[in-house]
C-alpha positions as CSV (number, residue, x, y, z in Angstrom):
1,M,-17.9,2.6,-11.9
2,T,-15.6,4.2,-10.0
3,L,-14.4,2.2,-7.1
4,R,-14.8,3.4,-3.6
5,M,-11.9,2.4,-1.7
6,P,-12.6,1.3,1.8
7,P,-10.3,2.8,4.7
8,L,-7.4,1.1,5.6
9,R,-5.1,1.8,8.6
10,A,-1.4,0.5,8.9
11,H,-1.2,1.5,12.5
12,F,2.5,2.8,12.3
13,L,3.4,6.2,11.0
14,P,5.0,6.3,7.5
15,G,8.6,7.8,6.9
16,I,10.3,8.7,3.9
17,S,14.2,8.7,2.8
18,P,15.7,12.2,2.2
19,Y,17.1,10.2,-1.1
20,T,13.8,9.8,-2.6
21,E,14.2,12.1,-5.8
22,Q,17.9,10.5,-6.0
23,V,16.2,7.0,-6.4
24,E,13.7,8.0,-8.7
25,E,16.1,9.2,-11.2
26,S,18.8,6.6,-10.7
27,T,16.0,3.8,-11.4
28,R,14.5,5.5,-14.3
29,A,18.1,5.5,-15.7
30,F,18.6,2.2,-15.0
31,V,15.6,1.0,-16.8
32,R,16.5,2.8,-19.8
33,R,20.1,1.7,-19.8
34,F,19.1,-1.7,-20.1
35,G,16.0,-1.3,-22.1
36,L,13.6,-2.6,-19.9
37,A,10.7,0.1,-21.3
38,P,10.6,-0.8,-25.2
39,D,8.4,2.4,-25.6
40,D,7.6,5.7,-24.6
41,G,4.4,4.4,-23.0
42,A,6.1,1.5,-20.9
43,R,8.6,4.3,-19.8
44,Q,6.0,6.5,-18.6
45,H,4.3,3.9,-16.8
46,H,7.6,3.1,-15.1
47,E,8.1,6.7,-14.0
48,R,4.3,7.4,-13.0
49,S,4.9,4.1,-10.9
50,L,7.1,6.1,-8.3
51,L,9.2,3.1,-7.5
52,G,11.6,5.0,-6.1
53,T,9.1,6.6,-3.5
54,L,7.9,3.2,-2.7
55,M,11.3,2.0,-1.4
56,S,12.2,5.2,0.2
57,R,9.1,4.8,2.3
58,A,10.0,1.2,2.6
59,Y,13.2,1.6,3.5
60,P,13.4,5.0,5.1
61,H,16.5,3.8,7.1
62,A,18.8,2.6,4.1
63,G,22.0,4.7,2.6
64,P,22.3,6.2,-1.0
65,A,23.7,3.0,-2.4
66,E,21.5,0.6,-1.0
67,L,18.5,2.1,-1.6
68,A,19.4,2.6,-5.1
69,L,20.0,-1.1,-5.5
70,V,16.9,-2.2,-3.7
71,T,14.9,-0.1,-6.2
72,D,16.5,-1.1,-9.0
73,W,15.5,-4.6,-8.0
74,I,11.8,-3.9,-7.5
75,S,12.0,-1.8,-10.9
76,C,13.5,-4.7,-12.4
77,M,11.0,-7.5,-11.0
78,L,8.1,-5.5,-11.7
79,V,8.8,-4.6,-15.4
80,L,9.3,-8.5,-15.9
81,D,6.1,-8.9,-14.0
82,D,4.3,-6.8,-16.1
83,Q,5.7,-8.9,-19.1
84,F,4.2,-11.9,-17.3
85,D,0.9,-10.4,-16.7
86,E,0.1,-8.1,-19.5
87,T,1.6,-9.5,-22.6
88,A,0.9,-12.9,-24.5
89,L,3.7,-14.1,-22.5
90,G,1.4,-14.5,-19.5
91,Q,-1.2,-16.8,-21.7
92,E,1.6,-19.6,-22.7
93,P,2.8,-21.0,-19.4
94,E,5.5,-23.7,-21.2
95,R,7.2,-20.8,-22.8
96,L,6.8,-18.5,-19.5
97,R,8.6,-21.5,-17.6
98,M,11.3,-21.4,-19.9
99,V,12.0,-17.7,-19.1
100,T,11.5,-18.0,-15.4
101,D,14.1,-21.0,-15.5
102,Q,16.5,-19.2,-17.4
103,V,16.3,-16.2,-14.9
104,L,16.5,-18.4,-11.7
105,G,19.8,-19.9,-13.3
106,W,21.4,-16.7,-13.1
107,L,20.9,-16.2,-9.3
108,T,23.6,-18.3,-8.2
109,P,24.7,-18.8,-4.5
110,D,28.0,-17.4,-5.5
111,G,26.7,-14.1,-7.0
112,V,28.2,-14.2,-10.5
113,V,25.6,-14.4,-13.5
114,P,26.5,-17.2,-16.0
115,P,26.5,-15.9,-19.6
116,Y,23.3,-16.1,-21.8
117,T,23.2,-17.8,-25.1
118,P,20.1,-16.4,-26.9
119,G,18.0,-18.7,-28.8
120,G,14.1,-20.0,-29.1
121,T,11.0,-17.8,-28.5
122,E,12.0,-16.5,-24.9
123,H,15.0,-14.8,-26.9
124,S,14.2,-11.0,-26.7
125,I,12.7,-11.0,-23.3
126,L,15.8,-12.9,-21.9
127,T,18.3,-10.7,-23.8
128,A,16.7,-7.5,-22.3
129,F,16.9,-8.8,-18.8
130,H,20.2,-10.9,-18.4
131,P,22.5,-7.9,-18.4
132,A,19.8,-6.0,-15.8
133,F,20.1,-8.7,-13.4
134,D,23.8,-9.4,-13.8
135,D,24.0,-5.9,-13.0
136,L,21.9,-6.2,-9.7
137,W,23.4,-9.4,-9.0
138,R,27.2,-7.7,-9.1
139,R,25.9,-5.0,-6.7
140,T,24.2,-7.2,-4.2
141,R,27.0,-9.8,-3.8
142,P,29.2,-7.7,-1.8
143,L,26.7,-6.9,0.9
144,T,25.2,-10.6,1.2
145,S,26.4,-13.9,1.9
146,A,25.6,-17.3,-0.3
147,T,23.4,-18.5,2.6
148,W,21.0,-15.1,1.9
149,R,21.6,-15.2,-1.8
150,T,20.4,-18.9,-1.9
151,R,17.3,-17.8,0.0
152,L,16.3,-15.0,-2.2
153,A,16.6,-17.2,-5.3
154,Q,14.3,-19.7,-3.5
155,H,11.6,-16.8,-2.8
156,I,12.0,-15.5,-6.5
157,G,11.4,-19.0,-7.8
158,A,8.6,-19.9,-5.7
159,F,7.2,-16.5,-7.0
160,F,7.7,-17.5,-10.6
161,D,6.0,-21.0,-9.8
162,V,2.7,-18.8,-9.1
163,C,3.4,-16.8,-12.4
164,V,3.5,-20.1,-14.6
165,W,0.2,-21.2,-12.6
166,E,-1.3,-18.0,-13.6
167,A,-0.7,-18.5,-16.8
168,E,-2.3,-21.9,-17.0
169,N,-5.3,-20.4,-15.5
170,R,-5.3,-17.7,-18.2
171,R,-4.9,-20.5,-20.8
172,D,-7.5,-22.5,-19.8
173,K,-9.9,-19.6,-18.8
174,R,-10.0,-20.8,-14.9
175,V,-10.8,-18.5,-12.3
176,P,-8.7,-20.1,-8.9
177,G,-10.7,-20.6,-5.7
178,L,-10.5,-18.1,-3.1
179,E,-8.6,-20.6,-0.8
180,D,-6.2,-21.3,-3.6
181,Y,-5.4,-17.9,-4.4
182,I,-5.0,-16.6,-0.9
183,R,-2.5,-19.4,-0.1
184,R,-0.4,-18.5,-3.4
185,R,-0.4,-14.9,-3.5
186,G,1.3,-14.6,-0.2
187,L,4.5,-15.9,-1.8
188,A,5.0,-12.4,-3.8
189,L,6.4,-10.2,-1.2
190,M,9.1,-12.4,0.3
191,P,11.9,-11.2,-1.9
192,Y,11.4,-7.8,-1.0
193,L,11.3,-8.4,2.7
194,D,14.6,-10.1,1.9
195,L,15.9,-6.9,0.7
196,I,15.6,-5.6,4.2
197,E,19.0,-7.2,5.3
198,V,20.7,-5.5,2.3
199,T,19.8,-2.2,3.4
200,T,20.6,-2.8,7.1
201,H,23.9,-5.0,6.6
202,A,22.6,-7.4,9.1
203,E,21.6,-10.8,8.0
204,I,19.2,-12.8,10.1
205,P,20.5,-16.0,11.2
206,E,18.9,-19.1,9.3
207,A,18.0,-20.7,12.9
208,V,16.0,-17.6,13.8
209,Y,14.8,-17.1,10.5
210,R,12.7,-20.4,10.5
211,L,11.2,-19.5,13.9
212,P,7.3,-19.7,13.3
213,E,7.0,-16.5,15.1
214,L,8.9,-14.7,12.2
215,T,7.1,-16.6,9.5
216,E,3.7,-15.6,10.8
217,L,5.0,-12.3,11.0
218,N,6.0,-12.2,7.4
219,Q,2.9,-13.9,6.3
220,S,0.7,-11.4,8.1
221,L,2.7,-8.7,6.1
222,S,2.7,-10.2,3.0
223,D,-1.2,-10.4,3.1
224,A,-1.7,-7.2,4.2
225,D,0.6,-5.6,1.5
226,L,-0.4,-7.9,-1.6
227,W,-4.3,-7.9,-0.6
228,T,-3.9,-4.2,-0.6
229,N,-2.3,-4.2,-4.1
230,D,-5.1,-6.3,-5.3
231,L,-7.4,-4.1,-4.1
232,F,-6.1,-0.7,-5.7
233,S,-5.5,-2.9,-9.0
234,C,-8.5,-4.6,-9.2
235,E,-10.3,-2.2,-11.8
236,K,-7.1,-2.4,-14.1
237,E,-7.1,-6.2,-13.9
238,D,-10.9,-6.2,-14.5
239,R,-10.6,-4.5,-17.5
240,L,-7.8,-6.7,-18.7
241,G,-9.7,-9.8,-18.0
242,D,-7.1,-11.1,-15.5
243,P,-8.8,-13.1,-12.9
244,H,-5.6,-13.1,-10.7
245,N,-6.7,-10.2,-7.9
246,L,-8.1,-10.8,-4.3
247,V,-11.2,-8.9,-5.1
248,L,-12.3,-10.6,-8.5
249,V,-11.7,-14.0,-7.1
250,H,-13.5,-13.1,-4.3
251,R,-16.6,-11.7,-6.7
252,H,-16.6,-14.8,-8.6
253,A,-16.7,-17.0,-5.8
254,H,-19.5,-15.0,-3.8
255,G,-21.5,-13.7,-7.0
256,T,-21.3,-10.2,-5.9
257,D,-20.5,-6.7,-7.8
258,L,-17.0,-5.2,-7.4
259,Q,-17.3,-2.7,-4.7
260,T,-19.1,-5.5,-2.6
261,S,-16.1,-7.7,-2.9
262,A,-13.7,-4.6,-2.5
263,D,-15.3,-3.6,0.9
264,A,-15.2,-7.4,1.9
265,V,-11.3,-7.6,0.9
266,G,-11.1,-4.4,2.5
267,T,-12.0,-6.0,5.9
268,M,-9.9,-8.7,5.5
269,I,-6.9,-6.6,4.6
270,Q,-7.6,-4.7,7.9
271,Q,-7.5,-8.0,10.0
272,R,-4.0,-8.8,8.5
273,F,-2.7,-5.1,9.4
274,D,-4.1,-5.8,13.0
275,R,-2.4,-8.9,13.2
276,F,0.8,-7.7,11.7
277,A,0.7,-4.6,14.2
278,E,0.2,-7.4,17.2
279,L,2.8,-9.7,16.2
280,S,5.6,-7.0,15.5
281,R,5.1,-5.5,19.2
282,E,5.7,-9.2,20.6
283,F,8.4,-10.4,18.3
284,P,11.3,-11.0,19.2
285,D,10.9,-11.0,22.8
286,T,8.3,-13.7,23.1
287,A,10.1,-16.0,20.3
288,L,13.8,-16.0,21.6
289,P,15.0,-17.8,25.1
290,P,16.5,-15.5,27.5
291,D,19.9,-16.1,27.0
292,C,19.9,-15.0,23.5
293,D,22.6,-13.2,22.3
294,P,21.7,-9.4,23.0
295,D,23.2,-8.2,19.8
296,V,21.0,-10.8,18.0
297,R,17.8,-9.8,19.9
298,E,18.8,-6.0,18.9
299,M,19.2,-6.8,15.4
300,L,15.7,-8.1,15.2
301,R,14.0,-5.4,16.6
302,R,15.6,-3.0,14.0
303,H,14.6,-5.9,11.4
304,V,11.0,-5.6,12.9
305,G,11.3,-1.9,12.8
306,C,12.0,-2.1,9.2
307,L,8.8,-4.4,8.3
308,R,6.7,-1.7,9.9
309,S,8.1,0.8,7.6
310,W,7.0,-1.4,4.8
311,S,3.9,-1.9,6.1
312,S,2.9,1.8,6.5
313,G,5.0,2.8,3.4
314,Q,3.7,0.9,1.1
315,L,-0.1,2.1,2.0
316,Q,1.1,5.8,1.8
317,W,2.6,4.9,-1.7
318,R,-0.8,3.4,-2.9
319,H,-2.1,7.0,-2.7
320,E,0.7,8.5,-4.6
321,T,1.6,6.1,-7.4
322,A,0.0,5.8,-10.8
323,R,1.0,2.3,-11.3
324,F,-2.6,1.2,-11.0
325,D,-4.5,3.8,-12.8
326,P,-7.4,1.8,-15.0
327,T,-7.5,4.5,-17.5
328,R,-4.0,4.5,-18.9
329,P,-4.5,3.7,-22.9
330,E,-2.8,0.0,-22.7
331,I,-5.6,-0.4,-20.1
332,L,-8.6,1.2,-21.9
333,G,-7.4,-0.7,-25.1
334,A,-7.3,-4.2,-23.1
335,T,-3.7,-4.6,-24.8
336,G,-1.5,-4.4,-21.5
337,S,2.2,-3.9,-21.5
338,T,4.2,-3.8,-24.7
339,P,6.2,-7.1,-25.1
340,L,9.7,-7.1,-25.0
């Protein structure tokens, strides 16, 4: 069947950086330089994903060096995620945990990636990704504090925990429950929202970052973004037999067909877009005391503007990218990505 996408509205007009073509080329060079795409099919999949366009829409305000850096971050993370989702590694939770623990060990607060000594069954994937993460951390270090780097590593670690949980489900042929899936799914976007502070050269004070109003703002955007991702990728993941998709989890929970569940998830997504729009119009003014430093207040207003850019930009990009194409040969053959 050909899925009919339910209409979605992000409330804010999408923009785009003037450096889009530049970062598309530079992030393709990044993936080639570190050998993260092991064959022509993998390279074409990365290029057709248009990740430079995604980040140019998410961060239209960013300078060229900062935009190139955050685009390389998402390229590295999504290629790694494809290895977790679409190869045999995604059905071997113990081996996957070894890989994620190694990667987390590279993300040190001082921004210096320790050397990697190859060994064990995880050798090939780590040999490929170690120099890539070393490059990313080296370029990120001058733009960030140890506090920010610690927070990014924590958010990546939480995402990795979900990846291992998914691998356990695949191994055991278990479809997650709806509430459990929704709770875990919402963790995947936080590293990319952290990168806003790299592009603006303005870190949110930790006391402000922990405000419940900002937490809810981030969560509403994360849900809207990630559930939209699931909506656009559900046919691909259905063909691969991967149950970790909100549309597929909904279908399993309610015994519906794919279109009915897609329509229901579309309604859920729109509710989260609406809530994000409402919260973004209130924050930071309703959350901060009247005597708050005006510079902090203005910085947070700019940050909210960046969150809005992500909201509208990612939705626009879904209609431009071929990342979710369910007819690419690896999906039709149910083989997924080429293992590193």
